[in-house]
N, C-alpha and C positions, 0 to 999 in steps of 0.2 A: 771299088769296094763295096762289100755288100752290108746291109745294113745290120746291126746288132740284134741277134735273137735274144730272148729270155733264156731258152733252156742254157745256152752257151756260157750264160752269165752266172749261171750257179756252179757249172763245172770246171770251167777253166780259169777265171780270176784274172782276166786279162784288162790290162787299161782300157777304160772307156766302157766295158762291158756292164760294168755295175751302174752305168747310169740309168738304164733302164728301169733296173729295181727301185732306185732311190726316185726317180722319175715318176713311175708309176704310183709308188706311196704317195706321193704328193700331189699326183694329177686331182684336180678338180673340173677341169674343162680341157680335156685332151684333145689334142688336134694332131695333124700329120706334118711336121715340118721337118725334114731329114737333114739339110744340110745349111751351112752358112747363109746363102744366098736366100734361102726360104726363111730363114730366122730374120734377116733383113726387111724384105717383103712385109713380113707381119709386124715388126717394129715399125716401117716407115708408115701403115695403114693404122697403127694402134698406139704408138709412144706418144704419152701426152704431152710431153715438153717439146718434141718434134711438132706436133700437129697443132699447138699453140703458138708456135713460131710460124708456121705456116697461116695460121689466121692472123696474125698480126702484119704479116706480108700483104696477106689481100686486103686487110683494112687500109692499110696507107692507099691504095689506089681510089677509095672513096673520098680518102680526104685531100687527095688533089684536084676530084672534081667538084669538091666543097669549096675548096678555095678559088680555082678556078669560076666558080658561080658569081663570086662577089665582085667579079669585073666584067658580066654579061649582064644585059637589060633585064629588069623586073617587070615582069607586065601583070596586069591585075585586073579584073573585073568585079565591080559591085552592082548588085540590084536591090533594090528598096522599093516595098508598096505600102503607102500610107492610105487608109479609110479615115477619111474627115468628116464629122457631123459638126454643122455651127445651127447656132439658134438664139436670133438677137432677143435678149430680155427687156433692154430699153435701150433708146438712143435718142441724143438730141438732133438728131439730123431726120427731118421728115421722110427722106427717101427711104431710108432703113430703120422705119419705128417698130416694123414688124418683118417676120420672113426667117426663113432656115433653108438650109442647104444640106446635101450629103453627098459627097464625091470622092473616088480614088484619086490618088496621085503616084505614078510610075516613077521611078527615079533610077536611072542608067548610066554608070560611068567607067568607061575604059580607061586606064592610066598606062602608062610606060615610063621606067626611069632607067635612063641609059648613065651608069659612072662615066665622066671623062677624066677626072684626075682623082684617084685615090692612090695614093703611093702605098699606105701600109696595105692594102688589100693585094696591090701587084707584087709587094715583097714577101706578103704569107703565102702568093701562089708559088712563087720561087723556092721559098722555102720548102714548100710542102712537096717539090720536085727532088730537092735533095733528101728529105725524110724519105722519100720514095725508093732511091738509090741507095740509103742506108739501109732501109729494111729489105732489100734484093738483096744487099752483100751478106747481111746477118742470115737470111734466109739460105742462101748457098753455103755459110760455114756451118750451120746448123744440120745440113744435108750430111756434111764431111763428119759432124760431129757423131751425126747417128751412126756412119758407118763405124768410127772407131769404138764407139761404145758399143754397139752390136756385138763386135768381133770381141771386144774384151768382156764381155758377160757371156757369150759363145764359149768362149776359150777357159773362162773362169770356172764354168759349169765341166767342162772337160778335163781341165785341171785336177776339180776336187774329184772327179772320177777317177782319174790316175791314182790321186792321194789315197781313195777309199780301196781302190783295188791293190797297191802297194802295201799298204798297211794289212790287208786281209793276206795276202800273201806271205808276208813277214810273219804275221802270227801263225799260219799254217806252218813256216818251218820252224818257227820256234817251238810249237807243239811238238811236231816230230823230234827236235832235240830235248825237250824236256821227257819225251818217251823214252828216249834215248839214256836218258842223265838217270831214268828212274829204274830201268832195267839194269844199267850198270851199278847202280848202288843197291839195288837189291840182289846182285849178283857179287857185291862185295868189290867191285873192280871201280867204285869211285867213291870219294867222300861226300857225306852229306851236303857240304858246302854248296859242290855244284849243284846238287839238285834244287837247293834253296835260290841260287843264281837263276836256275832258268825257270822256276816258278815265279820268282819276280817278274823276271824279263816277259814271259808270258801274259801275266796281269795287267802289266804295264801296257803291254802292245794292245790287247784287250779294249782296255780305256782309248787308246789311240784310234782304234778302228770305230769307236762311236762315236769321239771326237769329228772324225771324217766323216762320218754319215751324216752328222748334223750341218757341219760345213757346207756338203754338197746340196742337202735340201735348202739352206739358205741361198746357196748361189743360183740354185734352180728358181728359188722365189725373186731373186734381184732381175734374172732374166724375163720372169713373170711380167714384172713391172714395165718392162718395155714392149712385149708383145701381146700383153691382156689375154694371154693363154699359157695353161701351163703344158710344156711341150715333152712328150712321153717317148721321144725316139729322137735322141740327136745323133747325126754321124759324126764318127773321129774324122779329124784331119789326118792327111797323109802322114804317117812315121817319117819317110824319107822326105826333105824339103829341098829347095835348090838353093843353096848360100850363095846369094848374088850380092855384090861389093856396091855401093852406092856409087852412082854414076852423076858428075863428076867425083872423083875420089877425093873431096876438099871441102871440109867444113864450111870455110868462109865461102863458098860459092853456094851452100845449099842455104846459108842466112842470109845473104845477098838475095837470092831470090825470095825465100820467105819473106823480106822486109817490102819486097815489091808486089809481089802475088798474095800473099797471105789474106783470107776472107776475113779474118776478123778485122785484121790492120786495115784493111777497105772499109769496113764497118765504121770502124773508127775515126777515119780519114773523114769520110762522111758526115760522121757526129760532130766533128768540128766545122763543117763547113753548114750544117743546120744551126748550131749556135751561132754561126758569124751572121747567118742570115736574120737570127732573131735579134741581134743588135742592130742591122739595118731598119729591120720593121718597127723597132721601137722608135729609133729615132725619126721614123715616117710620122709618129704623133705630134710632131711640131709642124708639120705642112698642113696646109688648106685642102680641104675636099670641093670637087666640083662635079654637078651632078646635071643632067639634063632630064625635065620631067615636062612630059605631055600626056594630056588628058582631053578625053571627049566625053560632054555630059548630055543625056536627052533626060528632060525632066517634063511629064506629060500629066497634065491634072484636067481631070475629067469634069469639072464644075466649080464654082465658088456661088458667094452670095450676089456678086454683080450678075452672076447667069453666065451661061457658056464655061468653056475650057479653055485650055493654052497648051501647046507643046514647044517647047523652047529647047534648041542645041545648043552648048556652049563649048567652045575649045580653046583650051589655055596651056600654052608653051611659056615653060621660065626655066630659068638657070640658076640655078642653086648654088651660091659659095659660102662655106662655111669655114670661117678661119678661127683657131683654137688660140686665145689668149692666155688662159692660164687656168688650170686643172689642180691647184694645189700641191703640183710639185708630181703628179704622179707618174707624168712621159719620163722626166728625169730621173726619178726612181726605178723605173721599169728598165730604162735603158742602162743603170749602173748594174743591176742584178743582171741583165744580159751579159754584161761585159765580164762579170765574174762566172757567169755558168761556162762563158768560152773558155776562159782561162782553166775550168775545170776538165772542160773537154780535151782541153792540149795536153793536159797532165795526165788524163786518163789513156790517153794516145802514147804518150812516150811511156807509160808506164806498162802497156802491151806491147811495145816495141821492143821492149827491154826484155818481157817475159816470152815474147816468140822467140827472139835470139836464144835465149837460154832453153828454151824446150826443143829448140833446131838442132842445138848443139848437142843436147841430151840424147835426142833420137838418134841422130847420127852416129854417136859414141856406141850408143846400144846395137845398134846395126853392125858397126865394124868391129865391136868387141863380142857380140854375139857370133858371128861366124867363128872366132877362134873359141869360144865357149862351147859351143854346141861340139866342136871336135873335140874337144877335149874333153867335156863330160862323156863322150860315147867311147872315147877309150878307156876312161876311169871306169865306166861300167864293166868292161871288158877284165880288166885287172881286177876290179874288186869280185869278179865271177870267179876268176883263178885262185883268187887267194881264199875265199871262202870254200870252194873244193878242197884246197890245200890242208886250210885247217880242219875240217869237217872229218877229212882222211885221218889226220894227225890224231884227233881225238880219238877217232874210233880204234886208232892204233895204240892208243894211250900215251903218246907224245907230246900232246896239246891238253887245253885246259877247255872246259864248256864254255867259260867267258869268252876265251879267243873266238869260239864259234858265233857266239852269240853277237860279239860285236862286229864279226865279217857279216852276218847277216844285215845288222842292223845298218852297216858302213854301205853294202851293197843296195839296198832298197833305198836307202837317201840318195845314191848316185841314180839309179833310175829315176827318180823322182825328179831329180834336180835337171837331168837330161831332157826329160818330157818337157818341164818348164820351160827350159832353154829356148825350145823350139817355138814356143807361145811366144816369149819374150821378143823373140827375133823377128817373129812376123808381126807383131803389133806394134815394134821399133819402126818397123819397114812402113807401116801405114799410119803411124805418127810421125814421120818424117815427110812423106807426100801429103798429109795434112797440112803441116808447117807450111811445106813450099806450095800450099795451093794448088796442086794437081790432083790430089786423091779423088777416085772415081768408085761408082760401083762395080765398075770392072775389076778391080784391085782384088776386093772379095773372091772374085771367081777365081783369080790368081791361087789366092791364099786356097780355096779349096783344091786346085788343081796340081797342086807345088809336086816337083819332082827333084828327083835326087840329080847332083852334079854328074 
């Protein structure tokens, strides 16, 4: 399929082709992104919601390193230099009755502290690993969410373009009927009520065209929120799509798969584990800590009042035991708080399980019923086209009224609009069903763009 061109937009009023005019009128930073996968690539690089989730996931890797650091040796080096000036002003000791001295002192200390037993630190490390797993699942879920949000926004623009095209097309048809009604009235072949009916319907449809244009502009801006740029040329999706039934054709099987593989649920399961680890970490506050401390100090003095200097090396090895006895009830309160947060995480998990089940069943039914709906609406378009033609011929022959023709025009374009929308709904429900089951991937967007007829 070739890209929509601007001249053809003005002349043919086909679905999707009005996109270019509306998009160009809104464009501030035009880019060339002609198909769904191109738009997805833009969204992946620019969507703030997705990029924030990516940064959050990357940040958890540093949190794991930080937690592990509390279990590793802490090595430090301190250096100090002191210049000392002494002057004896008075003394009862005859040896030091007078005198003065000025000398430097260099102090160097190397210290190593190795935690031997810090249960709270160890629990914190394990919790950070669980938190990293949660972030990984949430990030994977955000990738699938981006696919669905991109497809939804893309198809919303196309659907709005369809609505504008159909509104314009219907308006042109009504204008033709208005011209015919005017001619028949002027020739005395029709009553004035017919002319008023055509004028009223024409005015109403002109307002619909304006509303459809505004809706298209809004949908374009909604897509821009994700991509960061106004797209000036969207490729329409294939009109003929493959109406493939879900495999397996069983809603319960899809629900079972979703409850096992849904990425948001996996993130919730990890959140429960994080909350459980928090309880264990808080309980560790009741336990003592044991550290091994080793230090080596070298003190060099350049002189003294006694004359001469000194250099002294000192090695210390210590085992430090800290036993918490009473901290005002802080540990007990923190543990109780962690227990309640764990209960909250469990309830959040149960809530999301029920929500995922509902969404899975809804998407499944949307795919199954969507197949029937697409076929039925295609047949209705054919029927309405025939009905419109017969009523128009009847009006020209004087056996039917202008109102019947106008109603036939309205019903035909409504059926065309619904038929186009049903294809978008079917494809979106297919993506949502795969998302619920945890199998959605970027390749599914490619398949949407390459959809073929049965």
